[in-house]
C-alpha positions in Angstrom: 26.0 46.3 -36.5 28.6 43.7 -35.3 31.9 42.5 -37.6 31.9 38.9 -38.9 34.6 38.7 -40.8 38.1 40.7 -40.6 41.2 40.5 -43.3 43.8 42.4 -41.4 46.9 42.6 -44.3 46.3 39.1 -45.8 47.9 37.8 -48.8 47.6 34.3 -50.7 50.5 33.2 -52.4 51.0 29.6 -54.5 54.2 28.3 -55.7 54.4 27.3 -59.5 57.9 25.7 -60.0 60.1 28.8 -59.3 57.5 31.4 -60.0 55.5 32.6 -57.0 51.6 33.4 -57.9 50.3 36.4 -55.7 46.8 35.2 -55.6 45.4 37.8 -53.3 47.6 40.9 -52.9 48.0 41.9 -49.3 44.6 43.4 -48.2 42.4 44.7 -45.2 38.6 44.8 -44.9 36.0 44.1 -42.9 32.4 43.0 -43.3 29.4 43.6 -41.1 26.8 41.5 -40.3 23.1 41.9 -42.2 25.6 43.1 -45.3 25.1 41.1 -48.5 28.4 41.4 -50.4 29.3 40.6 -53.8 33.1 39.5 -55.5 33.2 40.2 -59.2 36.2 39.9 -61.3 37.5 37.9 -64.5 37.8 34.2 -63.9 41.4 33.3 -62.3 41.3 36.6 -60.6 41.3 35.3 -56.9 37.5 35.2 -56.5 37.4 31.9 -54.7 40.6 31.9 -53.4 39.1 34.9 -51.1 35.9 32.8 -50.1 37.7 29.6 -49.0 39.9 31.9 -46.9 36.8 33.5 -45.2 35.4 29.8 -45.2 38.3 28.9 -43.1 39.3 26.4 -46.2 42.5 27.6 -47.2 44.8 29.8 -44.9 46.4 32.7 -45.6 50.1 33.0 -46.7 50.8 36.1 -44.3 48.3 38.4 -42.2 45.3 37.2 -40.1 41.4 36.8 -40.7 38.8 36.9 -38.0 35.4 35.3 -38.0 33.2 36.6 -35.4 36.1 37.8 -33.4 37.9 34.5 -33.8 41.2 34.1 -35.7 40.9 31.5 -37.6 44.8 30.6 -37.7 44.8 29.6 -34.1 42.0 27.8 -34.6 42.6 23.7 -34.8 41.2 21.4 -37.7 38.6 20.6 -35.6 37.2 23.5 -34.5 37.3 24.7 -37.9 35.3 21.9 -39.1 32.6 22.5 -36.1 32.8 25.9 -37.4 32.0 25.4 -41.4 29.3 22.9 -40.7 27.5 24.8 -38.3 28.1 28.5 -38.7 29.3 28.7 -42.0 27.2 27.9 -45.1 28.7 27.2 -48.2 27.0 27.5 -51.7 29.3 25.8 -54.3 28.8 26.0 -57.9 29.0 22.0 -58.6 26.0 22.2 -55.7 28.0 19.5 -53.4 25.6 17.4 -52.4 26.2 13.7 -51.7 25.5 12.0 -54.4 23.9 8.6 -52.4 21.8 10.4 -49.8 18.3 11.8 -50.7 17.7 15.2 -50.4 15.8 15.5 -47.3 19.0 13.0 -46.2 21.4 15.7 -47.0 19.5 18.0 -44.4 19.8 15.0 -41.3 23.2 14.7 -42.3 24.0 18.6 -40.8 22.1 17.5 -37.6 24.0 14.4 -37.3 27.3 16.3 -37.9 26.2 19.1 -35.3 25.0 16.5 -32.7 21.4 17.9 -33.1 17.8 16.6 -33.6 16.9 16.9 -37.2 14.2 19.6 -36.9 11.9 17.9 -40.3 9.3 20.7 -40.4 12.0 23.4 -40.6 13.9 21.8 -43.3 10.7 21.2 -45.2 9.5 24.7 -44.8 13.2 25.6 -46.5 12.8 23.2 -48.9 9.0 24.4 -49.7 10.6 27.9 -50.4 13.1 26.7 -52.9 10.4 24.6 -54.6 12.1 21.2 -53.9 9.7 19.7 -51.3 8.4 17.5 -53.3 12.0 16.0 -54.4 12.7 15.3 -51.3 12.8 11.7 -51.4 15.3 11.5 -54.5 18.3 11.7 -54.7 20.7 14.5 -56.8 21.2 12.1 -59.8 17.6 12.7 -60.1 17.3 16.2 -60.0 17.9 18.8 -63.1 20.6 21.4 -62.6 18.7 24.0 -61.1 16.7 21.9 -58.6 20.6 20.3 -57.2 21.6 23.7 -56.8 18.3 25.1 -55.3 18.8 22.1 -52.7 22.2 22.8 -51.9 21.5 26.3 -51.0 18.2 25.6 -48.9 20.7 23.1 -47.1 23.2 25.8 -46.7 20.9 28.1 -45.0 19.6 25.0 -42.7 21.6 25.1 -39.8 20.7 29.3 -39.7 24.6 30.0 -40.1 26.1 33.3 -39.6 28.4 33.4 -42.6 26.7 32.0 -46.3 29.8 31.7 -48.9 28.1 31.6 -52.4 30.7 30.6 -54.9 28.4 31.6 -58.5 25.1 30.5 -56.5 22.9 31.5 -59.6 25.4 29.9 -62.5 22.8 27.2 -63.4 19.8 29.1 -62.8 17.4 30.9 -65.4 16.9 34.5 -64.8 13.9 34.2 -62.8 14.9 31.2 -60.8 18.2 33.4 -60.6 16.5 36.8 -59.1 14.4 34.9 -56.8 17.1 33.2 -55.4 19.6 36.3 -54.6 16.5 38.3 -53.4 15.6 35.2 -51.1 19.3 35.9 -49.8 19.0 39.6 -49.8 16.0 38.6 -47.7 17.2 36.6 -45.6 20.6 38.3 -45.0 18.8 41.5 -43.6 16.1 39.9 -41.9 18.4 37.6 -39.7 21.1 39.7 -39.8 23.0 37.1 -41.1 26.4 38.2 -43.7 26.1 36.8 -47.2 28.8 37.0 -49.5 29.0 36.0 -53.2 31.4 35.7 -56.2 29.3 36.0 -59.1 29.5 37.0 -62.9 26.0 38.6 -63.2 26.0 42.1 -62.9 22.2 42.0 -62.5 22.5 40.9 -59.0 24.2 43.2 -58.2 22.3 46.0 -57.6 20.7 43.5 -54.6 24.2 44.3 -52.9 25.2 46.5 -50.2 28.8 46.3 -51.4 30.8 44.7 -54.2 34.4 44.4 -54.1 36.4 43.9 -57.4 39.2 41.6 -57.6 42.0 42.0 -61.1 44.9 40.1 -60.9 45.1 39.5 -57.0 44.3 43.4 -56.4 40.8 43.8 -54.5 39.2 47.0 -54.1 35.8 48.6 -53.7 33.2 49.3 -56.4 30.4 51.9 -56.2 27.2 50.0 -57.1 24.9 51.5 -59.4 21.2 51.1 -57.8 
């Protein structure tokens, strides 16, 4: 297996007036291709901070983060933007769809940014897999919360990213849809040798994961999985 993400002595601190808050205390770990990883912990523990650092949206206060062998700290903003759009798929809790674009146009936007040709057949196959193909000509505001979330997941998977970062990807889904989504993420991770890291509060999903990290007050530890 090849290493996709590596944290070396990474720390993240924020200033709140005179106080320094340790969002992530010093931690080192690596995640390999083909692994589905969950990050759990109470609200405000640092889970989303960890995820955004993996995706290059935030820089650590100290330490080094490597993505696919590249030092994120040494990359300029343009390179980071390209990396995030092509090699990293983000699935956010609020769906993060562009409100004035139809669902099909959301997929086309990915190719416009990457300078690649829109693959309608591939896009529609992914939409069909997530049961939103019938909604392809509608806008996000016309969809239910669950449909918007499934559309966001499908769009994130469309460019075949090496790394999928999911922040509460099943939060707005019913139990059956939630299980369907995590099973799909598991299948995609294994079959295409990608890496998926998801923040979740849903303990039912942990049995599908290869590894589980727990964050409490910025302190990170690896948990045993009961399958």
